[in-house]
C-alpha positions as a Python dict, from the first residue, in 0.01 Angstrom:
ca = {
    (1, 'Q'): (0, 0, 0),
    (2, 'C'): (376, -40, -45),
    (3, 'F'): (383, 237, -309),
    (4, 'S'): (191, 464, -70),
    (5, 'Y'): (456, 419, 201),
    (6, 'L'): (736, 475, -52),
    (7, 'C'): (576, 804, -160),
    (8, 'M'): (541, 912, 203),
    (9, 'M'): (902, 820, 275),
    (10, 'A'): (1022, 1013, -31),
    (11, 'G'): (812, 1310, 80),
    (12, 'A'): (954, 1293, 433),
    (13, 'F'): (1309, 1287, 295),
    (14, 'L'): (1240, 1583, 65),
    (15, 'A'): (1086, 1782, 353),
    (16, 'A'): (1388, 1705, 575),
    (17, 'F'): (1623, 1802, 290),
    (18, 'A'): (1443, 2136, 248),
    (19, 'L'): (1475, 2211, 619),
    (20, 'E'): (1837, 2101, 659),
    (21, 'V'): (1970, 2260, 338),
    (22, 'F'): (1753, 2570, 292),
    (23, 'F'): (1559, 2659, 608),
    (24, 'I'): (1796, 2601, 902),
    (25, 'P'): (2111, 2757, 745),
    (26, 'N'): (1910, 3068, 652),
    (27, 'R'): (1728, 3094, 987),
    (28, 'L'): (1387, 3022, 833),
    (29, 'F'): (1115, 2833, 1018),
    (30, 'D'): (853, 2584, 918),
    (31, 'G'): (516, 2619, 1083),
    (32, 'G'): (337, 2406, 1340),
    (33, 'I'): (511, 2156, 1565),
    (34, 'V'): (810, 2139, 1329),
    (35, 'G'): (845, 2517, 1367),
    (36, 'V'): (824, 2493, 1746),
    (37, 'A'): (1099, 2227, 1741),
    (38, 'M'): (1306, 2458, 1517),
    (39, 'I'): (1266, 2746, 1765),
    (40, 'F'): (1398, 2521, 2043),
    (41, 'G'): (1674, 2416, 1803),
    (42, 'N'): (1782, 2780, 1779),
    (43, 'I'): (1811, 2789, 2157),
    (44, 'F'): (1963, 2445, 2233),
    (45, 'G'): (2130, 2355, 1902),
    (46, 'K'): (1987, 2220, 1578),
    (47, 'Q'): (2075, 1859, 1664),
    (48, 'V'): (1777, 1847, 1907),
    (49, 'I'): (1517, 1929, 1638),
    (50, 'P'): (1443, 1571, 1517),
    (51, 'F'): (1402, 1444, 1873),
    (52, 'L'): (1187, 1736, 1984),
    (53, 'L'): (968, 1687, 1678),
    (54, 'I'): (886, 1334, 1789),
    (55, 'L'): (840, 1440, 2152),
    (56, 'F'): (612, 1737, 2072),
    (57, 'N'): (400, 1526, 1835),
    (58, 'L'): (324, 1255, 2095),
    (59, 'P'): (8, 1422, 2236),
    (60, 'F'): (-119, 1471, 1880),
    (61, 'L'): (-62, 1104, 1801),
    (62, 'L'): (-301, 1013, 2081),
    (63, 'L'): (-549, 1272, 1951),
    (64, 'A'): (-517, 1130, 1597),
    (65, 'Y'): (-575, 776, 1721),
    (66, 'R'): (-893, 877, 1905),
    (67, 'S'): (-1036, 1118, 1648),
    (68, 'I'): (-914, 1019, 1302),
    (69, 'G'): (-819, 651, 1300),
    (70, 'K'): (-547, 387, 1309),
    (71, 'V'): (-447, 405, 941),
    (72, 'F'): (-386, 779, 959),
    (73, 'L'): (-192, 728, 1283),
    (74, 'M'): (34, 465, 1124),
    (75, 'H'): (100, 689, 824),
    (76, 'M'): (186, 980, 1052),
    (77, 'I'): (422, 766, 1262),
    (78, 'V'): (605, 639, 951),
    (79, 'A'): (630, 988, 799),
    (80, 'S'): (749, 1146, 1126),
    (81, 'L'): (1012, 878, 1194),
    (82, 'V'): (1148, 890, 838),
    (83, 'F'): (1147, 1272, 850),
    (84, 'S'): (1339, 1282, 1179),
    (85, 'A'): (1584, 1011, 1069),
    (86, 'S'): (1638, 1193, 738),
    (87, 'M'): (1718, 1516, 923),
    (88, 'V'): (1983, 1336, 1129),
    (89, 'F'): (2121, 1157, 819),
    (90, 'I'): (2141, 1475, 608),
    (91, 'D'): (2297, 1673, 893),
    (92, 'H'): (2566, 1412, 962),
    (93, 'N'): (2639, 1272, 617),
    (94, 'M'): (2561, 1530, 351),
    (95, 'A'): (2678, 1857, 510),
    (96, 'L'): (2495, 2067, 252),
    (97, 'E'): (2390, 2424, 318),
    (98, 'F'): (2249, 2664, 63),
    (99, 'H'): (2326, 3030, 124),
    (100, 'G'): (2189, 3231, -162),
    (101, 'E'): (1960, 3522, -229),
    (102, 'S'): (1643, 3533, -18),
    (103, 'L'): (1426, 3474, -326),
    (104, 'E'): (1619, 3157, -416),
    (105, 'V'): (1589, 3023, -61),
    (106, 'V'): (1217, 3103, -38),
    (107, 'V'): (1124, 2959, -379),
    (108, 'I'): (1349, 2651, -396),
    (109, 'G'): (1328, 2561, -25),
    (110, 'G'): (954, 2629, -19),
    (111, 'A'): (896, 2423, -335),
    (112, 'L'): (1092, 2123, -200),
    (113, 'L'): (909, 2136, 133),
    (114, 'G'): (575, 2175, -48),
    (115, 'I'): (644, 1872, -268),
    (116, 'G'): (750, 1665, 33),
    (117, 'L'): (448, 1759, 244),
    (118, 'G'): (217, 1717, -53),
    (119, 'L'): (338, 1361, -111),
    (120, 'I'): (287, 1275, 257),
    (121, 'I'): (-63, 1426, 276),
    (122, 'R'): (-168, 1279, -61),
    (123, 'E'): (-89, 932, 74),
    (124, 'G'): (-294, 988, 389),
    (125, 'G'): (-33, 1097, 643),
    (126, 'C'): (106, 1414, 797),
    (127, 'L'): (416, 1535, 979),
    (128, 'D'): (266, 1780, 1217),
    (129, 'G'): (22, 1790, 1507),
    (130, 'T'): (-130, 2115, 1384),
    (131, 'E'): (-260, 1933, 1076),
    (132, 'I'): (-434, 1684, 1306),
    (133, 'L'): (-579, 1975, 1501),
    (134, 'G'): (-691, 2128, 1171),
    (135, 'I'): (-865, 1806, 1060),
    (136, 'I'): (-1049, 1774, 1392),
    (137, 'V'): (-1155, 2142, 1405),
    (138, 'N'): (-1259, 2124, 1038),
    (139, 'R'): (-1499, 1839, 1118),
    (140, 'R'): (-1665, 2040, 1396),
    (141, 'T'): (-1663, 2392, 1245),
    (142, 'G'): (-1667, 2560, 908),
    (143, 'F'): (-1294, 2639, 912),
    (144, 'T'): (-1069, 2462, 661),
    (145, 'V'): (-759, 2267, 762),
    (146, 'G'): (-545, 2530, 588),
    (147, 'Q'): (-707, 2814, 785),
    (148, 'I'): (-646, 2638, 1118),
    (149, 'V'): (-284, 2560, 1029),
    (150, 'L'): (-227, 2919, 909),
    (151, 'V'): (-352, 3061, 1241),
    (152, 'C'): (-126, 2820, 1433),
    (153, 'N'): (168, 2918, 1213),
    (154, 'I'): (117, 3289, 1276),
    (155, 'F'): (167, 3215, 1647),
    (156, 'V'): (476, 3002, 1571),
    (157, 'F'): (631, 3270, 1351),
    (158, 'G'): (550, 3532, 1616),
    (159, 'A'): (722, 3320, 1882),
    (160, 'A'): (1024, 3281, 1652),
    (161, 'G'): (1046, 3660, 1618),
    (162, 'L'): (1037, 3702, 1996),
    (163, 'V'): (1301, 3433, 2056),
    (164, 'L'): (1537, 3561, 1784),
    (165, 'K'): (1464, 3928, 1862),
    (166, 'D'): (1470, 3968, 1485),
    (167, 'W'): (1154, 3981, 1272),
    (168, 'H'): (1319, 3928, 933),
    (169, 'P'): (1344, 3542, 954),
    (170, 'P'): (980, 3494, 1068),
    (171, 'L'): (850, 3727, 794),
    (172, 'M'): (1059, 3542, 533),
    (173, 'S'): (924, 3217, 678),
    (174, 'L'): (568, 3342, 632),
    (175, 'I'): (642, 3425, 267),
    (176, 'T'): (803, 3081, 226),
    (177, 'Y'): (496, 2918, 380),
    (178, 'I'): (282, 3074, 104),
    (179, 'V'): (506, 2902, -155),
    (180, 'V'): (486, 2576, 43),
    (181, 'V'): (104, 2582, 50),
    (182, 'K'): (73, 2651, -325),
    (183, 'I'): (314, 2371, -421),
    (184, 'M'): (164, 2134, -161),
    (185, 'D'): (-187, 2192, -298),
    (186, 'A'): (-65, 2126, -653),
    (187, 'V'): (94, 1796, -546),
    (188, 'I'): (-211, 1685, -347),
    (189, 'V'): (-453, 1764, -630),
    (190, 'G'): (-214, 1616, -886),
}
């Protein structure tokens, strides 16, 4: 049990590191609720992202409690709090930003985020309300969790393009998401 929480915490830190060092400085977006928080961060300043992430996930926490169970809910709360705290810590104490070629940002940032998310999911948690939505819809329909999350992310990336009035970052984010999913699947399967 303790090792499970340590893996989730390491995954949450890695995911926060990927966002703070690779995604945010290069105007890339994650998908789901994290992506929505990042869009608002572009409008109001990146320091609001960790707090908005917690706020936007609250309705999904209730949904998870009712539909999936208490253990999953506890894992999600731990992962989300460590993720948000890690974002604040990295932003204030590490001051790292990677500005390189697009391919480097997509592959390295996507791989780190994929490893982080994979560790969290493998240990029975998640960071994002869209994953909860995906689990619930998967139980009631034939759609996979990945398909549900992908559809949600297309809307998030579309919203990012409208807010930025620039379609390059959302398209790069979509390409990055493909890397994230491949790495995440490899970590989950082992």
